[in-house]
N, C-alpha and C positions, 0 to 999 in steps of 0.2 A: 650238107645233109641229106641229098638222097642219096650218095653212096656211103653215108653210116648207113643209112635204115639199109640198104643193098649189105654192109655187111652185118645186122643186126642178125637180116634172114636170112642168112648163107650161117653164120656159129646158129642160127639156133636150129638148121635143120643137122650141125655137124653133132650140138647136145641132145635134142630128140631121142635122132641118133645114135648114140652114145650109149645113152637111158636105156632106149627101148633094146641095147643088148644086152645091156646087164639085164636087165628082165627077163628076156628071154636065158642068158646061164645060169639064171640062180632060179630056174623054174619055174616063175609066175608064167602065165596066162598070159597068151598074147592079148588076147579082147578086156584083157585088163586094163591095157596101158593107160594113162591118167591123160587127156587132151588137154587140161588144163596145167600140166604141170607147160606144154609145151607152150602155152602162153604165157607161164612167168615166165618162162624162158629166153623168151622174144620180146618179154617190159622188161626186166631185168639186161638182158642183153643191151640193145638198143637205147635202155639208157646213158647204158656204160661208155657204146660206141660213140652218142651223142658229146656227153663229159671232157670222153677222153679225147678226141678230135677240136675241143673248143679248146681246150688245156694248151692242148699241142700248139693249134696255131696260135693260140699267144704265149705261147714259149717261144719260138719259132720268131715271132716279128720281135717280141725280147735278146733272143739272141742276136738280130742280126741288126737291129740298134747297134745294141751294143758294139756290135765287130766295127759298124761305120767309124765311127763316132774318129 
């Protein structure tokens, strides 16, 4: 769980950085960067990582159980 949150933080920094670069390229002012977007990115990515980690761990457990039959 803690590892998933760490991955979500890293992904949030990357997404927020890419969003900022996109806004700078489009010519929008730097001070108009909405902080709420970073919060939305974090929430979305955190939920996505938690769900995917749980799915993948249960999937690999199922694969190992099938292999050991």
